[in-house]
N, C-alpha and C positions, 0 to 999 in steps of 0.2 A: 214339129217332133213328129217322130214315126206315125206316134197313135193321130196325128192330124188323119190317116188313112179310113178311119172312124168317125172321126168328130169334127172335121172342117168343110164348108160348103154346103150350096142348098140339096147338091144330089145326097149328103150323107144326114139329111134330114130323118128319114127315117132311122137311120143308126143312130140319132141322139134320142129320138123319141124312146129308145128301147134304155139308152142310158139314163134318161131324165125317168124312167120306171125303175130304176134302181133305187130311184132317191138322190142321185149327186146333182148337185148345184151347176150352175153355169161356171161358176169360180171353179169349182172343184175342177172340170172337165178343159180350162183353160192351164192346167198344171199337168205335167207329165203325169201319165200313169204310169205305175210301179206294180208288176204283177209279181203277188209275194205267194209262192208256191210252198202251200203248207203240207206235210205229212202227217199230220195229227190224226192220232185215231185211238181207241179206246182199248185195241187189244194189244199191241206193243211197247213196252215200258218205257222204253227210251222216248217214246211219240207220244207218251200219256198229257205231258206237260207242253206240249208244243202249242198248244191254243194261246198258253202265256206269254211265249216268246215270239209269238206271231203278231201279240197286240204290241208288245214292244215295240216292232221292226216298224210296226206301222204307224205307234207314236214318233218313231226318229223319220219315218218318209215323210209325215205330216210338219215336223218340227222344220224342215227341211224345205220344205215348199212344194212337194209332190202329192198326187192321190194314190193312197194303197188300195189295190184289187185283188182280194184273197181269191185263191182257188186251190185244189187239192191235188195230190199225188199218193197214188196208194202205197204200202208198205208191209212185207213179212216182216214177223219177228220169227227170223232163225230157230232161238232155243224152244220157242212153243212147235213150229214146224218139226224140230228133229225127231227123227226115230220113226217117221211114218211115210204116206204119202206125200204129205205138206212138203216136206224137203225137196221133193221134185220140183215145185213150182218157185223155189227161192229164187235161184240163180235168173231164170226168165223173166222175173219181175223187174230185173236191171232193164232190160229191152223194153218192155212196156212202159215204163216209166220214161225213159228217154223219149218213145216215141209218143205219148200221149202230152207230154210238155212243151214239145215241140206244135203239136197240133193245136192244143189250147194257146198258143204265143203267137204263133201265127194267124190263128184266126181271129184275134183280137187287139192284135199289133200294138203291144207294149211298147213302152220308150225304155224298160230298165226291167229286172228281174230281183230278188232277195228269194233265193233258196232257203227252203228252213226244213233240212232232213235231220236224220241222226242214225241209222240204220246199215245196215250191211250194203245192201243191193240200192235203196235210199240215196245215199249219198253219191257212188259212181254211177247212176243213173242220171241224176241231175247233173252232174259233171259233165256227162255227154251231151245231155239236153244244151248245157249254156255254151259249150264249144261248137254244137252244130247249129244254133239258132245265132251266135253272135252277134249279140248287144249287150248294153252293158248289165254285168252281172256280179254280184256278193254272195257269198255264202256264211249263215249262220247255222250252225248244228244247236240241236238240245243240249249236248254236255252229255260227260259221263255218270253214272249214277256211282254212289259211295260205295267204299269196300263194306263189307259184311264183317260182323264181329262175333266169335261164339261165347261161349259162357267162359272157357278157360283164358280170354283174352285173347284169342288167337285171331286174325283177320282172315276174310273168307273170300269168296266170291264165286261164279259161276262155272267155273272151269271143276274147282273142288266139288261143287255139286255132282257135277257128271262123274266125276271117280269117286265120291261117297258110293254111289250105286255100285262100282265095280268092287268096290270095298265091301259093300256089303254081301255082295254074291261070294266074295273069297272067305267070308267068314269072321273079317276083321271088323266090322261095325255092326251095330245091330240095329233093329227099325226104328230107335230112340234118338240112335248118332245121325241116321239119316234123317231123321224130321227137325234135329237142330241145325244141321243145313239148312232145309229146303225153306226153313224159318228167318234165317240170317243171312244167306250169300246173296240177295239181293235186297237190300234195307231201303231202295228209294228208286223213285223214277230218275231215265237217263239209260244211255245206253251202257252195257255191262264194263264193271266195274278193271277190266286186265287188257292190256293190250292187243285185243282182239279185234275184228274185220272192223267192225263200225270206228272204233276209237281210232284204230290206224289208219283209216282213209280220211276221218274228219281231222286227223294230225297231218296228213298228207296234203289235204288242200288250204291249210295254211301255209307247207312248205312252197306249196307249186305257185302262189301266191292270189289265191284266190278268197281268203276268208281271212279275218283281223286277228292280231294274237289273242290268244286266250280260246279260238274257237274249238279246238281239238281239247282243251284239258281242263279248261274253268267246270268244275262238279254243275250236273244240272240244277242241284235246289237253291245253287249261291244266287243272292241277288246279284252279282256281279255279271250272271248270265245274262240277266235281263237287261243289266246296263249295255253289256255288248251286243244285245239284240238292236236297242237303241242308235247305237252307234254305227251298226250295219245298215240302220235306216238310214240315220244320217248321211252315211257314204255313198250310197248309191246314189243320192243327189249328184253328187260330186263327180262320180264316172259317168253319168248322165251329163254333165254339163262339160268335163273335159272328153267325151267321147269315147273314155278306156274301155275297150272291149277284151272278152274273155282271150280271142286269139291274140291281143297286144301282150297279152299274159302269160298265157298257156302257149311257152313254144318250147323248141326243141330242149334248150339249156335248162327251162322251168322243170321241164321232165326229169332231167340229168340231175337236179336240184333234189326233185322228191324224191326219186331212187335211191340216191346218195343217203340222207334222210332216211329213209324206208331202212337202210340195211343199219345206220346208228340207233337206231331205234329198236330195232327187232321186230318189226311188223308183221301182219299176218301174212301167210303165203297167197291169200286171195290176191293181195296187192299188182301179184303178178299176172294175175287175168285182169285187173278194174283197170291199171295205168296203161297198158295197151289199147285198151278199148275207148280210153278217153282219148287219148293222145290220136288216135285213128277219126275219132271226129273233129279233132283239131288241126288235123290235115299234117299231124306227126307220125313217122314211125318208130315204135321202140325194137330193135331185137332184142328177142329174148337172149343171145348168148351174151349182150353186154351187163348183164346182170352178175356174172360171176367177174368181171372186171371190175366193176365200180364195187362188189364186194370186196375182191383182191385187196383194195386201196383205202377202204372204209372201216375205221373201227367199232365196235359195236359197244357203244356206251351205255346203254339201258337194257336191263333184267327186269322189265316190268311181268305182271302175272299174265300169262301162266308159265315164263322162263325163271323167274324169281320171285320177291316176295314183297316189292312194292306195286303200287297202282297207280291208276291217274289222277290222284289228289293229289300222292305224292309228286306226281312230274309237274302238275300246277305251280304246287309249294317251291320246287324248286328251279323256277323260271322258265316251265313250258319249253313248247318247239323251238321257238327263237332260243334258249339258252341253251339248246341241243344244236341247233344250227352254227349258234356263236362260235362252241368248243369249235367245228368242221372247219371254220375260217383260219383256224389256227394254221393250217395247210393246205391251206388256199383249194379246199376239196370244194365247194360251191362257187358258182358264179352268182357274185352281189350285186354285179350291173344291173341287175334286171328290176323291169317294175312290176310292182304291185297291185293289188285292190286299195289299199292306204294311198294310193297316189304318188308314193314314195320307191326309191329302190331298194334291195334285200339288204344293200350297205348303211341305210338311212337308217332303216327299220331296227337292224342289230345294232346300231351305234351304243344305245346306252343300254344294252342286255349284258345280265351276268349270270352266271350259274352259282345261283343260292343253296346247292345242295349237292355235292361231290359224289354223296353214298349214292344219290337217286341216279344221278348224270354225271358218270365218270369223267374226268379231266381226258381228253386227248393221249397224253401222255400217259393213263395208268386205263386202257379199256378193257373190258372184259375177255376182249380177244378183238386181234390186229384185223381180223376177215369180218365183213358185215352181218347181218343174222339171218340172211337166205341164202342159198346155193342153189344152183341150176345142175342137175345131173344128166349124165348123157350115157348112153349103150345100146347093145341091141335089145335092151327090154324097154328102152324110151329114145328111139332114135331122132325123134323132135323136143325131147327132153321131159324132165319132173322137175317137182320143186321140193324142199325141205326145209323147215325151220332151224337152223343147223344152232342158233343160239338156245333153242329149248331141248336140243338132245344131249342125253349123258354122255360125259367124254368116253364111257368105256363102249357106246353104240357107234361112234362116228366113223367105225369098221367093221363091218362084221359080215358074216357068210354062214348061212343056213338056210335048211330045207323046206321048199315051199308048201305052204297050206293052203289050198287055192279055194275060193267060194266065187259063186256068181251072183252074189246080192251082200248089201251090208247084213240084212236080216238072218241068212246063214253063218256068218261068220260070228257074229253077239252068241249066237246059240254057242256054236262049240267055245266060245273064248268064257261065258259063263259056267259052262259045262266042265270047266277045267279039260278040255280038250288039247289045248295051245299050251307049250311046252317050252320054257328058255331054250333059245338058238332057234327057234322058229324064224319064220317069216309069212306071215299073214299077207295075202294078194284078194284083192277084192275088187272086182273087175264087172263089165258091164254095168257101172254106175258112172259114165261119162254124160258128155251133151245128149249124144244119140243113144246111146246104151242104156241110160237111165229111165228114160231119159229125162235129163234135166239137172244132171251134175251135181248130184245130192254132198252135203259136207258129211264126212265120216266122224265126226265128232263123238259118238256113242261108241264105235267099237275101239276106236285109239284110248279114249278117256277108261272102256272097261278095261282095255289091255294094261292101262297103269293102275287103276284102281286095282286090280286084281294082283298087281305087284310085281309085272311084268317088265314095267317100262324101261328098264336099264338091261333086258335080255331078250326082247322080243321087237320084229320091225314089222312094219305094218305099209303095204304097197296097193296104191288105189287108182284107177281111172277116173273116179270121183275128184274132190277136191276136200279139204283142211280147212276148218274154223282156225282163225287165229288163237282160240283158247285150247289149240292142241300142242302137247308135247311129246318128246319121246322122238324114235328113228320113224317117226309118221310121215313117208314120202306120197306126196299125191298130185295132182295133174298130170299122172302119165299120157305120154303123147308119142305117137296116133292112140287113142282109147281101142278098148278092145273090138268093137262094133266095127269101128271102120277098119279092123283087119292087122290092128297093131298086137307087137310080140305077146304083151302081157294076156291075151286072147289066147295062147298057145302055149302058157306056161303049165306044166302038168304037177300034180301031187308029188312032192319030192324033189323036185327040180331043184339043185343050188342055185341061189341068187348071191350073186355079192355086192356090198354096198360100201363106197369108198367114198365118203363126204368129203372129206380134206380134198381127194384129188377129183372132186365134180364126177364121180365113175358109177354107172350102176349098171349089170351084166346078169344075165342070165346063162348060167354056166355048160351050154349045149350048143355042139357042132352047128356049123351053118347047114350042112347037108339034112341034120335032122331037122333042123329050124324051118329048112326047103320043104320037107316031106308032110311038118304038120301044116304047114300054111297050107299045102295042096289039099289036103283031107279038112281043112277047117272051112266049119256052115256057119255063117251068123245067125245066133237063134231069133225067134220072132220076137219081133218087138214087143215090148214089156206095156205099152199105152197105145190102143190102135185109133183111137178116137179123141175129139176135143182138144183143146191149146196144146199139151204137150206133145200132142201126135205131130202136130203143124210145125210144131218146135225143132221137133226132131228132123222133119223134112229141110228145114231151112239152115239147120246147120249142119247136114250133109251134102247140102245143094251148093252153098256160101261158098265163095272165096277164101281162103282162110285169112283171116283178120275181120272179117263183115259182121260176123254173129258175137263168138265169142274173143276175138282175138287170139287164140291160141291155138 
C-alpha cells in the first residue's frame, strides 16, 4: 500500500508513534488509509452540512474495510463575497485548494481519496488536485439546496434575489418585496438551486466519470444524499483494490463528454475556465475553439434557472445528469466506452436510465435549440475569445450593436446602472477586472443582475474581462481575453464606440479602424495595480509571468 511509506518497518516507528497518538489501532493502520477531504465550514451554505456527508463517507469506508482520515479544504461563498473586495479572492482559492490538497496528500501518503466539496472553486480545485496526485479518488458533493417559494406560490432562487435589488432601484419592487425574496430565496443548506457554477461543476464531475450518479442533483436535505455518501465511501475501496486512478478516467474523451453535457445542460460560463484547468493537470489540452464545434452539434436540452423556471430538484426527479447523457447517446454524441468511478463504462451506467420528465429534460428530437448552451465569440475586441451563456440570452439580443459605456471597475458601472444612466441599446463595458487587472477576475453578477432588475435585460449588453456567474442571464459576455491589463483591445474602447455582437456567428467587434486601434495602443498606459501587497498582488504577478494555461488556463 502507498501508506506503507508512513507505517511499515522499524524505520517508520516514529511515524507510527504519531499515528498511535491520534488514537488509531494497529488493526486500523493495517487497512488502507483513505483521505476524506472535507470542505465543511460555517460560512458557506453549500458546506454547512458537509460534516454529515463526511461522516456518511467515513461510515462507507469503514464498512468496506478502510480507515478514513479527514482533513480540510478551504471554501469561499461567492454570493457572500459578491459586490466587494472579497470577490477578488474567490477564483484564486481554486489554485490554493489544489496546492494545499496536493501538499497534505503527498506529506501523509494516503492510499485513496474521497473529495467532499460543493461550491464554485472547491469542486474544480479538488478535481485539479485529483488529476495531479493520480491516486484512486472519488467525489461526493453536498448537493443543491431546494428552490425557494414566495407567498404567491412562485418558486425562486438566488439569481432572482440579485435581480430583486435591481427591481428595487428601478422602483418596481418595494422594501417589503425585497425582504420577501431574501427570506425565501435560499430555504435550505446546499449549493444554490439553479444551474450556477457549483451545480454545473458537480454535474460535470458526474459526466467526466469521477462521481456516482446523483452527485450533481440529489438535493442536500434528502436522506438519499447521505446514502450516496456511504456508497462513495464504499466505492473508493473498490477503486483502491482495482487501482483505478483519476487519469484512467479523466481522458481526452472524458473531457469531450463533459463539454458535450455542459452544452446540453446549459451550464455556467465558468466551466470554460475550470475544465481546461482540470484537463491541464491530467495532461490533457482543451482548446477553447473546440467549444463552438461541440456546441454546434449538441442540442440544448435543459433550461434550469436562471435560463428557465426549473431547478436542480426537478432535474434530479427527471433522472439527473445520466438522463441527459442518455438523450445524447441517441445521436452518438458521447463516447460510452469510457471507464468511470463506478468501475463500469459509461454505456453500462446508462443502460437502465430513462428520461422521466421530458418537460425538464427535453428529448433530443425536441430541444430548446439545436446548438449548446455556451458560445465562444471572437473578433478584434477578444482576439483570444470571450464566453457567453447563449441559452440565457433573449432572442432579441442574439445580434446587437450599440454604443459603449465604459467603466474601469464594477462599482463605477453599478452606480450608473442604478442611477438610470444606462439606456436601451447601450453596451456596458467593464474592464480591468481580469486575473491581473482585478486582480482576481471578479464575477460580475451584481451589474448584470442590476441590468436585468432594472428591466434592461432585453436591450442592454454587458462585456467584461472579469467573469460571470452561472446565475447570469441576458447578453452578458465575459472572460474577454486578452484582458485590459494585459494590453487587450477592451482596454482601448472609448465612450460611444460602436460594438457589434453576433452570437449566432460567434463574433464580437469594436467598430474602429485598425489604424485608430494602433494609435490608441501606442498611447495606452497600464494603470497602477489596484492591489500592491498580499496574496492578490503575488497572484497577479503569477498570472502575468505564467505560460498560457499554467494558472487560469484561459
